[in-house]
C-alpha positions in Angstrom: -76.6 -43.1 116.3 -78.8 -45.1 113.9 -75.8 -46.0 111.8 -74.1 -47.5 114.8 -77.0 -49.6 115.7 -77.5 -50.7 112.0 -73.9 -51.5 111.7 -74.0 -53.6 114.8 -77.1 -55.4 113.7 -75.7 -56.1 110.3 -72.4 -57.4 111.7 -74.4 -59.7 114.0 -76.3 -61.0 111.1 -73.2 -61.6 109.1 -71.6 -63.5 112.1 -74.9 -65.6 112.4 -74.7 -66.4 108.7 -71.0 -67.6 109.1 -72.1 -69.8 112.0 -74.9 -71.2 110.1 -72.7 -72.0 107.0 -70.3 -73.7 109.5 -73.1 -75.6 111.0 -74.4 -76.6 107.5 -71.0 -78.2 106.8 -71.4 -80.6 109.7 -75.1 -81.7 109.2 -75.5 -85.2 108.0 -77.5 -85.5 104.7 -79.9 -87.9 106.3 -80.7 -85.7 109.2 -83.9 -84.1 107.8 -84.9 -82.3 110.9 -81.6 -80.5 111.3 -81.6 -79.5 107.6 -85.2 -78.1 107.8 -84.2 -76.1 110.9 -81.1 -74.9 109.3 -83.0 -73.7 106.1 -85.4 -71.9 108.3 -82.5 -70.1 110.2 -80.9 -69.3 106.9 -84.0 -67.8 105.5 -84.5 -65.8 108.7 -81.0 -64.5 108.5 -81.4 -63.7 104.7 -84.5 -61.7 105.4 -82.7 -59.7 108.2 -79.8 -59.0 105.9 -82.1 -57.9 103.0 -83.8 -55.5 105.5 -80.5 -54.1 106.6 -79.5 -53.6 102.9 -82.8 -51.8 102.3 -82.2 -49.6 105.3 -78.6 -48.7 104.1 -80.0 -48.0 100.7 -82.6 -45.7 102.0 -79.9 -43.8 104.1 -77.8 -43.5 101.0 -80.6 -42.0 99.0 -81.4 -39.6 101.8 -77.8 -38.5 102.0 -77.7 -37.9 98.2 -80.9 -35.8 98.4 -79.3 -33.7 101.2 -76.0 -33.3 99.3 -77.9 -32.1 96.2 -80.0 -29.7 98.3 -76.8 -28.3 100.0 -75.1 -27.8 96.6 -78.2 -26.0 95.2 -78.3 -23.8 98.1 -74.6 -22.9 98.0 -74.9 -22.2 94.2 -77.8 -19.9 94.8 -76.1 -18.1 97.6 -73.0 -17.6 95.5 -75.1 -16.4 92.6 -76.9 -13.8 94.7 -73.6 -12.6 96.3 -72.2 -12.1 92.8 -75.2 -10.1 91.6 -74.9 -7.7 94.5 -71.3 -6.9 93.6 -72.0 -6.2 90.1 
């Protein structure tokens, strides 16, 4: 469930970034207020994307730890079974 919400949030941030880039292409160089507002929006979006990246990285690390633990459990179970049959 968390993955679906994170994916939706990440997709929304990427769409927002695309809109901001399109808006940046139309801003006049002399319109300082729009440029400052656009920079603020870009920074906010960048922070959101960095947070999503950190969340995904954390989930990947957790999955790696779980995979390692499962592998260790299986190896131990197989070793114990093999000792019983000897």
